[in-house]
C-alpha positions in Angstrom: 6.4 7.1 -12.5 8.4 7.4 -9.9 6.4 10.4 -8.5 3.5 9.5 -6.7 6.2 6.5 -4.5 8.5 8.8 -3.5 5.8 11.5 -2.9 5.0 9.0 -0.3 8.3 8.0 1.3 9.3 12.1 1.4 11.6 11.4 -1.2 12.3 14.8 -3.4 13.2 14.0 -6.7 15.0 16.5 -9.1 15.1 15.2 -12.8 16.7 16.1 -15.7 14.6 16.5 -18.8 15.2 16.5 -22.1 12.5 19.2 -22.8 9.9 21.2 -20.4 7.2 19.7 -21.8 8.4 16.0 -21.7 6.7 13.5 -19.8 8.7 13.9 -16.5 8.8 17.8 -16.9 5.0 17.3 -16.7 5.0 16.0 -12.9 8.3 16.7 -11.3 8.4 19.8 -9.7 12.3 20.5 -10.0 12.6 19.5 -13.7 15.6 21.3 -15.1 16.5 20.9 -18.8 19.7 19.4 -19.5 21.7 16.8 -21.6 23.5 13.5 -19.2 26.5 14.5 -22.2 27.2 18.0 -21.2 29.3 17.9 -17.4 28.1 21.1 -16.6 24.7 20.1 -16.6 25.4 17.1 -14.7 26.9 19.0 -12.1 24.2 21.2 -11.4 22.0 17.9 -11.3 23.5 16.7 -8.1 24.3 19.1 -6.4 22.8 18.9 -3.2 22.0 15.9 -3.9 22.5 12.6 -2.5 21.8 10.0 -4.4 22.1 10.3 -8.3 20.4 7.5 -10.9 18.9 6.6 -14.2 15.9 6.0 -16.1 18.1 5.0 -19.2 21.4 3.8 -19.5 22.9 6.3 -22.2 25.0 8.4 -19.8 28.5 8.2 -20.7 31.2 7.1 -18.8 33.7 9.9 -18.9 30.7 12.3 -17.1 30.1 10.1 -14.4 33.9 9.7 -13.6 33.1 13.5 -13.2 30.8 13.9 -10.7 32.2 13.6 -7.5 30.2 13.7 -3.9 27.5 11.8 -4.9 26.4 8.2 -5.0 25.8 6.5 -8.0 23.4 3.7 -8.2 23.9 1.7 -9.8 27.8 2.5 -10.1 29.5 3.0 -13.6 31.2 -0.4 -13.0 28.3 -1.7 -13.4 26.1 0.2 -15.9 29.1 -0.4 -18.5 27.9 -4.0 -19.1 24.0 -2.3 -19.9 26.0 0.3 -21.9 27.9 -2.0 -24.0 26.7 -5.0 -25.3 30.2 -6.7 -26.1 31.0 -6.0 -22.9 27.9 -7.9 -21.4 28.5 -11.0 -23.4 32.0 -11.1 -22.3 31.5 -10.5 -18.4 28.4 -12.8 -18.4 30.1 -15.8 -20.2 32.9 -15.2 -17.3 30.6 -15.5 -14.6 28.8 -18.4 -15.9 25.6 -17.0 -16.9 23.9 -18.8 -19.8 24.3 -16.7 -23.4 23.6 -17.8 -26.9 27.0 -18.4 -28.7 28.5 -15.1 -29.8 31.3 -12.8 -30.9 32.9 -10.0 -31.8 33.3 -8.6 -35.4 35.8 -6.4 -36.5 35.6 -6.5 -40.5 33.6 -8.7 -43.1 35.8 -11.9 -42.5 34.8 -12.4 -39.0 31.2 -11.9 -39.9 31.4 -14.7 -42.6 33.8 -16.9 -40.0 31.1 -16.6 -37.5 28.0 -17.4 -39.5 29.8 -20.4 -41.6 30.3 -21.5 -38.1 26.6 -21.4 -36.1 24.9 -21.2 -39.3 22.8 -17.9 -41.1 21.3 -16.2 -40.7 22.4 -14.4 -37.7 21.8 -11.2 -34.8 24.0 -8.5 -35.6 23.7 -5.7 -32.8 25.5 -2.7 -32.7 27.7 -3.0 -29.0 25.9 0.7 -27.8 22.6 2.8 -28.0 20.6 0.5 -29.3 17.0 -0.3 -27.7 13.4 -1.2 -28.8 14.8 -3.3 -32.0 16.8 0.0 -32.6 20.5 -1.5 -33.6 19.7 -5.1 -34.6 19.7 -6.8 -37.7 19.2 -10.4 -39.0 22.0 -10.7 -41.4 22.3 -13.6 -44.0 26.0 -12.1 -45.6 29.0 -10.0 -44.3 28.0 -7.2 -46.7 24.3 -6.8 -44.5 26.4 -5.2 -41.9 29.5 -3.2 -43.3 28.2 0.5 -42.7 28.4 -1.1 -38.7 31.7 -2.4 -39.2 33.3 0.9 -40.4 32.4 2.7 -37.5 33.9 0.0 -35.1 33.7 -3.8 -33.8 30.0 -5.7 -34.1 28.4 -7.9 -32.0 27.3 -11.5 -33.7 24.7 -13.8 -32.3 23.7 -17.2 -33.1 19.4 -16.7 -34.1 18.1 -18.6 -31.2 15.2 -20.8 -32.2 13.6 -20.0 -28.8 9.4 -20.3 -28.2 8.8 -17.0 -25.6 10.6 -14.7 -23.8 10.3 -14.3 -19.8 11.7 -11.7 -18.0 13.4 -11.5 -14.4 13.2 -8.5 -12.8 14.5 -7.5 -9.5 15.7 -5.3 -6.8 19.5 -4.9 -5.1 20.3 -2.7 -2.4 24.2 -1.6 -2.2 24.2 -3.1 1.0 23.2 -6.5 -0.9 19.6 -7.2 -0.3 17.9 -8.6 -2.9 13.6 -8.9 -4.2 12.7 -10.7 -6.9 9.0 -10.7 -8.6 7.4 -13.5 -10.2 8.9 -14.2 -13.8 7.0 -12.7 -16.7 6.4 -13.7 -19.8 7.0 -10.9 -22.6 5.4 -10.8 -26.1 7.5 -8.4 -29.0 6.4 -7.1 -32.3 8.5 -5.5 -34.1 11.6 -5.8 -31.5 9.2 -3.6 -29.4 7.4 -4.8 -25.8 4.0 -5.3 -26.7 2.7 -7.3 -23.9 3.9 -8.6 -21.0 1.8 -11.6 -18.9 2.7 -12.0 -15.2 3.3 -14.8 -14.1 4.8 -16.3 -16.5 1.8 -18.7 -18.1 2.6 -22.3 -18.1 6.1 -22.5 -17.1 7.2 -24.8 -14.4 7.9 -23.7 -10.9 11.8 -25.5 -11.8 12.1 -23.2 -15.2 11.5 -20.1 -13.2 13.3 -20.7 -10.5 16.1 -21.4 -12.7 15.5 -17.9 -14.0 15.6 -16.6 -10.6 18.7 -17.9 -9.7 20.6 -16.6 -13.2 19.2 -13.1 -12.4 20.4 -13.2 -8.7 23.8 -13.7 -9.7 23.9 -11.5 -12.5 22.6 -8.9 -9.9 25.2 -9.9 -7.5 28.5 -10.5 -9.6 28.1 -7.5 -11.4 27.1 -5.2 -8.7 24.2 -4.0 -9.7 21.8 -2.0 -7.4 18.4 -0.6 -8.1 16.0 -2.3 -10.2 17.7 -5.2 -13.0 15.5 -6.8 -15.3 17.1 -9.9 -17.3 15.3 -10.6 -20.6 15.7 -14.3 -21.1 15.0 -16.7 -24.8 13.4 -20.0 -23.5 14.1 -23.0 -26.1 12.3 -25.8 -25.5 13.5 -29.4 -25.2 13.3 -32.4 -22.7 14.9 -29.4 -20.3 13.8 -26.1 -21.4 17.1 -24.1 -22.1 17.6 -20.5 -20.5 19.5 -17.8 -22.5 20.1 -14.6 -21.6 19.4 -11.9 -23.7 19.3 -8.4 -22.8 20.0 -6.4 -19.3 18.5 -3.3 -18.3 19.7 -1.4 -14.6 16.6 0.4 -14.1 12.7 0.4 -13.6 11.6 -1.6 -16.9 8.8 -2.3 -19.3 8.3 -5.5 -18.5 7.8 -4.9 -14.3 5.4 -2.1 -15.3 2.5 -4.4 -14.5 3.8 -4.2 -10.6 2.5 -0.3 -10.2 -0.7 -2.2 -9.9 -0.3 -5.6 -9.3 2.2 -6.3 -6.8 2.3 -5.1 -3.1 5.4 -2.8 -4.3 6.0 -1.2 -7.6 9.2 -1.8 -9.4 9.3 2.4 -9.1 9.3 2.6 -5.5 11.7 -0.4 -5.1 14.0 1.7 -7.4 13.9 4.2 -5.1 14.4 2.0 -2.1 17.5 0.3 -3.5 19.4 3.0 -4.6 18.9 4.7 -1.4 20.1 1.4 0.4 16.4 1.4 2.2 15.0 -2.0 3.5 13.3 -3.2 0.3 9.6 -3.9 0.1 7.8 -7.0 -0.3 7.2 -7.9 -4.2 4.3 -10.6 -3.5 1.9 -10.3 -6.5 -1.8 -9.5 -5.5 -3.6 -12.5 -6.9 -4.5 -13.4 -10.9 -3.3 -12.8 -13.9 -2.0 -9.9 -14.7 -1.1 -8.3 -18.2 0.3 -5.0 -19.1 -0.2 -4.0 -22.7 1.2 -0.6 -24.6 0.3 1.4 -26.4 2.0 2.2 -29.6 1.2 5.1 -31.6 -2.5 6.3 -31.8 -5.0 7.9 -34.7 -6.1 10.5 -31.8 -4.3 14.0 -31.7 -4.4 13.0 -27.7 -4.4 9.5 -27.1 -6.4 10.6 -23.5 -9.4 11.3 -26.1 -9.8 7.4 -25.9 -10.1 7.7 -22.0 -13.3 8.1 -21.5 -14.9 5.5 -23.0 -12.1 3.0 -21.6 -13.4 3.9 -18.4 -17.0 3.5 -19.5 -16.8 0.2 -21.1 -13.8 -1.6 -18.7 -14.2 0.3 -15.7 -11.8 -2.5 -14.2 -9.0 -1.4 -16.5 -5.8 0.6 -14.9 -4.8 3.2 -17.8 -1.2 4.9 -17.7 -1.1 7.9 -20.2 2.4 9.1 -20.3 1.7 13.0 -21.9 3.5 12.4 -25.0 3.1 13.5 -27.7 1.6 11.5 -31.1 3.8 9.5 -33.2 3.5 6.2 -35.4 4.8 3.7 -33.1 5.9 5.3 -30.2 4.9 4.3 -26.5 2.3 6.5 -25.7 1.3 4.9 -22.5 0.2 1.4 -21.1 -3.0 -0.7 -19.3 -2.9 -3.0 -16.8 -5.8 -5.8 -16.3 -6.1 -8.5 -13.1 -7.9 -11.2 -14.2 -8.8 -14.9 -13.4 -6.8 -16.6 -16.8 -5.0 -15.1 -19.5 -7.3 -15.2 -22.2 -9.5 -12.9 -20.0 -6.8 -10.4 -19.3 -5.2 -10.2 -22.1 -8.8 -9.8 -24.3 -9.6 -7.2 -22.1 -6.1 -5.5 -22.0 -6.4 -5.5 -26.4 -9.8 -3.8 -25.8 -8.6 -1.1 -23.7 -5.9 -0.5 -26.3 -7.8 -0.3 -29.4 -9.9 2.2 -27.9 -6.9 4.2 -26.9 -5.9 3.7 -30.2 -8.6 4.7 -32.0 -9.7 1.4 -33.6 
């Protein structure tokens, strides 16, 4: 999804791919197959490049430490907090960002103590490697994380009684320029982002401004460059409470709506930001925007449903990733603009149903 804006801005991409037939390899001219955990592969990738950036956080810090002579954006000092959830929680608490109550557990006694303090059940997370619901458990006793404790520390968090999740999306350049898009609402299914509504409906301007201020604080205090997504719980009260759930230092699923719904997409903005170019305007195209993910399909190739979507729903934007079909796998997404949330969600849902083969 970075290829079209890179082409328009005369930016040459060299993309490390895990397989020659992977999504990025299908659209990138220079796409060597490699492993970011292999130093030789990384050295080959960055040869003659100006900037190294990422589409996921799972790059070993010791490998990045050996990548001399190139600008790394976001820098490893910031990327650490997207790679390690324990480091993230500690840092966010230090800078005054609102977070759920949490603790590091080294043994069963630590788990029992935390659960008794905040109330059961609690959320347990592996500090590294988790995404899309992986590495996360809702637990009611210490024995339910014993296997994780054998491998090392576990992050424990209180189970927050949130009513919705919102996402702040921004970009920051190395020289400190920051631009934000409107706050969006994220709807999860089984720990995976299913749908995004932008701007977040029925979110007061005051709460939206507080959320964006938290995003700005995190970006500046952590030294983030490129796109940053900050996912937050909203806990309803006399005055709604915001609590930071997760960070992603890269273009993020909650920002896919910007491809069609904003003057500058998150993918173009990420390129601008990591190259320290002036950032583009983030003004949304008027209306309600809904992005809905295609999670699996009954077709052998989800593109088999594309003609019918285009026939029935000519205003829907379809983005397919060229991935092989597996149950629950993100195969693409659709984006819809409408004058109201209900209409946009209904059209997006219908488009996904067709692509799924319902």
